[in-house]
C-alpha positions in Angstrom: 23.1 -14.4 -2.4 22.5 -10.7 -2.0 24.2 -10.0 -5.4 22.1 -12.7 -7.1 18.9 -11.4 -5.6 19.8 -7.8 -6.7 20.4 -8.9 -10.2 17.1 -10.9 -10.3 15.2 -7.8 -8.9 16.8 -5.6 -11.6 15.1 -7.8 -14.1 11.8 -8.4 -12.2 11.3 -4.7 -11.4 12.7 -3.4 -14.7 11.0 -1.5 -17.4 8.9 -4.4 -18.7 7.3 -5.0 -15.3 6.5 -1.3 -14.8 5.0 -1.2 -18.3 2.9 -4.2 -17.4 1.6 -2.6 -14.2 0.9 0.8 -15.7 -0.5 -0.8 -18.9 -2.9 -3.0 -17.0 -4.2 0.1 -15.1 -4.6 2.0 -18.4 -6.3 -1.0 -20.1 -8.8 -1.4 -17.2 -9.4 2.4 -17.0 -10.4 2.3 -20.7 -12.6 -0.8 -20.3 -14.3 0.6 -17.3 -14.8 4.0 -18.8 -12.8 5.9 -16.1 -14.9 4.4 -13.3 -12.4 5.4 -10.7 -13.0 9.1 -11.5 -16.8 9.4 -12.0 -17.7 6.8 -9.2 -15.1 8.1 -6.7 -17.6 10.0 -4.5 -20.0 7.1 -4.5 -17.1 4.8 -3.5 -16.2 7.0 -0.5 -19.8 7.0 0.5 -19.9 3.2 0.5 -16.7 3.1 2.5 -17.5 5.5 5.3 -21.3 5.3 5.6 -23.0 3.2 8.2 -23.5 -0.3 7.0 -27.0 -0.6 5.4 -29.5 -3.3 6.1 -28.7 -5.2 2.8 -25.0 -5.3 3.4 -25.4 -6.2 7.1 -27.5 -9.3 6.0 -25.0 -10.2 3.2 -22.5 -13.0 3.6 -19.1 -12.1 4.8 -16.9 -11.8 7.9 -16.2 -8.0 8.3 -17.9 -4.8 7.1 -16.7 -2.8 4.1 -15.1 -0.3 6.4 -13.2 -2.8 8.4 -12.0 -4.5 5.3 -10.7 -1.2 4.0 -9.1 -0.3 7.3 -7.3 -3.7 7.4 -6.1 -3.2 3.8 -4.9 0.4 4.7 -3.2 -1.0 7.8 -1.0 -3.1 5.6 -0.6 -0.4 2.8 0.0 2.8 4.7 3.5 2.2 5.7 7.0 3.5 5.7 6.9 3.6 1.9 4.7 6.7 2.4 7.4 8.3 4.5 10.8 7.0 3.3 9.6 5.9 -0.2 8.4 9.3 -1.2 11.6 10.9 0.0 13.6 8.5 -2.1 11.5 9.1 -5.1 11.9 12.8 -4.9 15.7 12.8 -4.2 16.3 10.5 -7.1 13.6 11.7 -9.5 13.0 15.3 -8.5 9.7 17.0 -7.8 8.3 15.6 -11.1 8.3 12.1 -9.5 5.3 13.1 -7.5 3.3 13.7 -10.7 4.1 10.2 -11.9 3.1 8.8 -8.5 -0.3 10.4 -9.0 -0.6 8.9 -12.5 0.2 5.4 -11.3 -2.1 5.9 -8.3 -5.0 7.0 -10.4 -4.5 4.1 -12.9 -3.9 1.7 -10.0 -7.3 2.5 -8.6 -8.8 0.6 -11.6 -6.4 -2.3 -11.0 -7.3 -2.4 -7.3 -11.0 -2.3 -8.2 -10.6 -5.3 -10.5 -8.7 -7.3 -7.9 -11.3 -6.8 -5.2 -14.2 -7.5 -7.6 -12.7 -10.8 -8.6 -11.8 -11.7 -5.0 -15.5 -11.3 -4.0 -16.9 -13.2 -7.0 -14.6 -16.2 -6.7 -14.2 -16.4 -2.9 -14.8 -19.6 -1.0 -15.9 -20.5 2.5 -13.3 -22.5 4.6 -13.8 -25.1 7.2 -14.1 -22.5 9.9 -17.0 -20.9 8.1 -14.9 -17.8 7.1 -14.5 -16.6 3.6 -11.2 -16.7 1.7 -10.5 -14.9 -1.5 -7.6 -13.5 -3.5 -5.7 -13.9 -6.7 -5.1 -17.6 -6.1 -8.8 -18.3 -6.0 -9.8 -16.2 -9.0 -6.9 -17.6 -11.0 -7.9 -21.2 -10.3 -11.7 -20.8 -10.2 -12.0 -18.2 -12.9 -9.4 -19.6 -15.4 -9.7 -23.3 -14.6 -7.6 -26.0 -13.1 -4.9 -25.7 -15.8 -3.9 -22.4 -14.3 -3.6 -23.8 -10.8 0.2 -23.7 -10.9 -0.1 -20.0 -11.4 -2.4 -19.7 -8.4 0.1 -21.8 -6.3 3.0 -19.6 -7.4 1.1 -16.5 -6.2 0.2 -18.0 -2.8 3.7 -19.4 -2.3 5.4 -16.0 -2.8 2.7 -14.2 -1.0 3.2 -16.3 2.2 7.0 -15.6 2.1 6.6 -11.9 1.2 4.4 -11.5 4.3 7.3 -12.7 6.5 9.7 -10.3 4.8 8.4 -6.9 3.5 5.2 -7.2 5.6 6.9 -8.2 8.9 10.6 -8.5 9.6 11.7 -5.4 7.6 8.9 -3.4 9.4 10.0 -4.6 12.9 13.6 -3.8 11.9 12.6 -0.2 11.0 10.7 0.2 14.2 13.6 -1.1 16.3 15.9 1.3 14.5 13.7 4.3 15.3 13.2 3.1 18.9 17.0 2.8 19.3 18.0 6.1 17.7 15.2 8.2 19.0 14.4 6.7 22.4 17.5 4.8 23.2 15.6 1.5 23.6 17.6 -1.7 22.8 16.5 -3.8 19.8 15.9 -6.9 22.0 13.4 -5.0 24.1 11.6 -3.6 21.1 11.5 -7.1 19.5 10.1 -8.6 22.7 7.3 -6.0 22.9 6.5 -6.4 19.2 6.3 -10.2 19.6 3.9 -10.0 22.5 1.6 -7.4 20.8 1.7 -9.2 17.4 0.8 -12.5 19.0 -2.1 -11.0 21.0 -3.6 -9.6 17.9 -3.1 -12.3 15.2 -4.0 -15.2 17.4 -7.4 -13.5 17.9 -8.2 -14.1 14.2 -9.5 -11.8 11.5 -12.2 -10.2 13.6 -9.7 -9.0 16.2 -7.2 -7.8 13.4 -9.9 -5.9 11.6 -11.2 -4.3 14.8 -7.7 -3.2 15.8 -7.2 -1.8 12.3 -10.5 0.0 12.3 -9.4 1.8 15.5 -5.7 2.2 14.8 -5.6 3.3 11.2 -7.7 6.5 11.5 -5.6 7.6 14.5 -2.2 7.1 12.9 -3.4 8.7 9.6 -4.7 11.7 11.5 -1.3 12.0 13.3 0.8 12.1 10.2 -1.6 14.0 7.9 -2.3 16.4 10.7 1.4 17.2 11.1 1.8 17.5 7.4 -1.1 19.9 7.0 0.2 22.0 9.9 3.5 22.5 8.0 1.7 23.1 4.7 -0.5 25.7 6.5 2.4 27.4 8.0 3.9 27.7 4.5 0.7 28.3 2.6 2.4 30.8 0.3 4.5 27.9 -1.1 1.6 25.7 -2.0 1.2 27.0 -5.6 5.0 27.2 -6.2 5.3 23.6 -5.0 2.7 22.4 -7.5 4.4 24.4 -10.2 7.7 22.5 -9.4 5.8 19.2 -9.6 4.2 19.9 -13.0 7.3 21.6 -14.5 9.8 18.8 -13.7 7.3 16.0 -14.6 8.2 16.9 -18.2 11.4 18.8 -18.0 14.9 17.8 -16.8 16.5 19.4 -13.7 20.0 20.9 -14.2 22.8 20.0 -11.9 23.4 22.7 -9.3 25.9 22.6 -6.5 25.6 19.2 -4.7 22.5 18.3 -6.7 23.3 15.9 -9.6 20.4 16.8 -11.8 17.6 14.6 -13.0 16.4 13.5 -16.4 12.7 13.2 -17.1 13.1 9.4 -17.5 14.3 9.3 -13.9 11.3 11.2 -12.6 9.0 8.8 -14.4 10.8 5.6 -13.3 11.1 6.7 -9.6 7.6 8.1 -9.5 6.1 4.9 -11.0 8.1 2.4 -9.0 7.6 4.2 -5.6 4.0 4.8 -6.4 3.4 1.1 -6.9 5.3 0.2 -3.7 3.2 2.7 -1.7 -0.2 1.6 -2.9 0.4 -2.0 -3.9 -2.1 -1.8 -6.8 -1.3 -4.8 -9.0 0.3 -7.0 -6.3 -3.0 -8.6 -5.4 -2.7 -7.9 -1.7 -5.9 -6.0 -1.2 -7.8 -8.8 -2.8 -6.7 -11.1 0.0 -8.9 -9.2 2.5 -11.6 -7.9 0.1 -13.0 -11.5 -0.1 -13.9 -11.3 3.6 -16.1 -8.2 3.3 -19.8 -8.2 3.8 -21.4 -6.8 0.6 -24.4 -7.8 -1.4 -22.6 -7.3 -4.7 -18.9 -7.7 -5.6 -18.8 -4.2 -7.2 -19.6 -2.5 -4.0 -16.6 -3.9 -2.2 -14.5 -3.3 -5.3 -15.4 0.4 -5.2 -14.5 0.6 -1.5 -11.2 -1.1 -2.1 -10.1 1.3 -4.8 -10.5 4.3 -2.3 -7.6 2.8 -0.4 -5.3 3.6 -3.4 -6.6 7.2 -3.5 -6.0 7.7 0.2 -2.5 6.2 0.2 -1.1 7.9 -3.0 -3.2 11.0 -3.6 -3.4 12.0 0.0 -0.7 10.5 2.3 2.2 10.5 -0.3 1.2 14.0 -1.5 1.4 15.3 2.0 5.0 13.9 2.4 6.0 15.3 -1.0 4.7 18.8 -0.3 6.5 19.0 3.0 9.8 17.9 1.4 9.4 20.5 -1.4 8.3 23.4 0.9 11.2 22.8 3.3 13.7 22.2 0.4 14.8 18.8 1.8 14.5 17.2 -1.6 17.7 18.9 -2.7 20.9 19.3 -0.7 21.3 22.8 -2.0 17.9 23.8 -0.4 15.8 23.6 -3.6 14.1 26.4 -5.4 11.7 27.2 -2.6 13.6 27.4 0.7 17.2 27.9 -0.4 18.4 26.4 2.9 21.0 23.7 2.4 21.1 20.5 4.5 23.2 17.4 5.1 23.5 15.6 1.7 23.9 12.3 3.5 20.3 12.3 4.7 18.0 9.9 2.8 14.7 8.1 3.1 12.9 8.4 6.5 15.7 10.4 8.0 15.2 13.0 5.3 11.5 13.3 6.0 12.2 13.5 9.8 14.6 16.3 9.2 12.1 18.1 7.0 9.4 18.0 9.7 11.9 19.0 12.4 13.1 22.0 10.4 9.6 23.6 10.8 8.2 22.0 14.0 11.4 21.3 15.8 11.3 18.3 18.2 7.6 18.0 17.9 7.9 17.4 14.1 10.6 14.7 14.7 8.2 13.1 17.2 5.4 13.0 14.6 7.5 11.3 12.0 9.1 8.9 14.5 5.8 7.9 16.0 4.3 7.5 12.5 7.1 5.2 11.5 6.4 3.1 14.6 2.6 3.1 14.1 2.8 2.6 10.3 5.3 -0.2 10.7 3.3 -2.1 13.3 0.0 -1.7 11.4 1.8 -3.1 8.4 2.9 -6.2 10.4 -0.7 -6.8 11.5 -2.3 -6.1 8.1 0.2 -8.2 6.1 -0.4 -11.1 8.5 -3.9 -11.5 6.9 -2.3 -11.6 3.5 0.2 -14.2 4.6 -2.4 -16.4 6.3 -4.7 -16.4 3.3 -1.9 -17.5 1.0 -0.7 -20.2 3.5 -4.3 -21.4 4.0 -4.6 -21.9 0.2 -1.3 -23.9 0.2 -1.7 -26.0 3.3 -5.3 -25.6 4.6 -6.3 -24.6 8.1 -4.6 -27.4 9.9 -1.2 -25.7 10.1 -2.4 -22.1 10.5 -1.1 -21.9 14.1 2.3 -23.1 12.9 2.4 -20.2 10.4 1.3 -17.8 13.1 4.2 -18.9 15.3 6.7 -18.5 12.4 5.2 -15.0 11.7 5.5 -13.9 15.3 9.1 -15.2 15.4 10.0 -13.3 12.3 8.8 -10.1 14.0 11.3 -10.7 16.8 14.1 -11.7 14.6 13.6 -8.7 12.3 14.1 -6.3 15.3 17.6 -7.5 15.9 18.9 -8.8 12.6 20.6 -7.2 9.6 18.0 -7.5 6.8 19.7 -6.4 3.6 19.2 -9.8 2.1 15.7 -10.1 3.4 14.8 -6.8 1.8 16.1 -8.1 -1.5 14.2 -11.4 -1.2 11.0 -9.5 -0.2 11.3 -7.3 -3.3 11.6 -10.5 -5.4 8.7 -12.1 -3.8 6.5 -9.0 -4.4 7.3 -9.1 -8.1 6.6 -12.8 -8.3 3.2 -12.2 -6.7 2.5 -9.4 -9.1 3.1 -11.3 -12.3 0.5 -14.1 -11.7 -2.0 -11.6 -10.4 -1.8 -9.3 -13.4 -2.1 -12.3 -15.8 -5.2 -13.4 -14.0 -6.8 -9.9 -14.1 -6.0 -9.5 -17.8 -7.4 -12.9 -18.7 -10.6 -12.3 -16.7 -11.3 -8.8 -18.0 -14.6 -9.8 -19.5 -15.9 -10.9 -16.1 -14.8 -7.6 -14.6 -16.7 -5.6 -17.3 -19.8 -7.9 -17.1 -20.1 -7.6 -13.3 -19.6 -3.9 -13.4 -22.2 -3.3 -16.1 -24.7 -5.6 -14.4 -24.5 -3.7 -11.1 -24.7 -0.2 -12.4 -27.7 -1.2 -14.7 -29.5 -3.1 -11.9 -32.6 -2.1 -10.0 -30.6 -2.3 -6.8 -28.2 0.5 -7.8 -31.1 2.7 -9.1 -33.0 2.3 -5.9 -30.0 3.3 -3.9 -29.6 6.4 -6.1 -33.2 7.3 -5.6 -32.9 6.9 -1.8 -29.7 9.1 -1.8 -31.5 11.9 -3.7 
């Protein structure tokens, strides 16, 4: 089964899919006239300002800020620690540049997903809103596309059990065992109890926990990264020179380093960038539909800031630490010249890089970040899974899905998940394809809603108040 899944993933995550993802972002960037660049400061203001009177009165379940924090809880994960390390070791420093590119283009995709989620959301039997690709595919494109909506929801519900849950608990258990000597059964039991306490409290409890939890864990990891960067401030410019140089030039093989072609830098940067920010998968749209906002564009702008935070800030911090310490290259790299164990990879490589500068304190930062990031992903992805399951089966069986989700958390902590990882990768790709088809076919709606908001009296009044 593993061999079959790996072959399927080789096709699903091959060059055509990456071109589709990047091409969609490029197409939307052109249509929206680079909105993610010239409206970025306004978007951050909407995300982090106190909820205004209009939005407080608007329909929805959670504030813009809580919707963003819930999405970030699911998105800021171990891909930002282990994924970036993998991208650089396989693609060289230039992979970071291509992560930036896919992140900047992905902001337009994330914007489109959230806008459509708000416009086509529905109110369920509990009086809560539900939105996401399955709703804008069916309601925006018509009943003849319902099969595409069902496909997205089906694979979304399963992906949540895998990449969003059991593989995260498995990573947490591994860290707890190696770093603290705690048995996987104990870790699994703790995770089961904590996960159940949060998700059985519903969206309000999940969003509240995320709103408290995400800023703390981001501060911990980014703070540690900035400390290392500050201690090596003389290497900041040389690090960026490496990134830009090897984004367009191959790296020669030296010592234990095999060398990297430009195509590898592009492929690894693009693929890991997509996995880190999830732009195009449709996941952020599943929570965006619950936000309180008096216009879909406002929540869409808030949602796109998540991609900026994840890729342009968190992933960049990891990349700079790896470059400055030389841990992207077993020979020590061009900056540090200090060789390290060539067998290190992924999260272990990032941990070693932090430890090389901050000692045990640095290792603690990364280990705790892996635990916090992993658990926040479990909680955040539950929202995604629930919305997909609700679309398929209604609210009647939601508690059954919650029980299965909690059980997957415990099983993940003690099981070998190589096959689950492969299945989760496949499910992600099979979510992405219906979502991107829906976005591309609804591009006129995206442009119309965007133009109507920025030309409205409402926006002009807000601008006058701000000035």
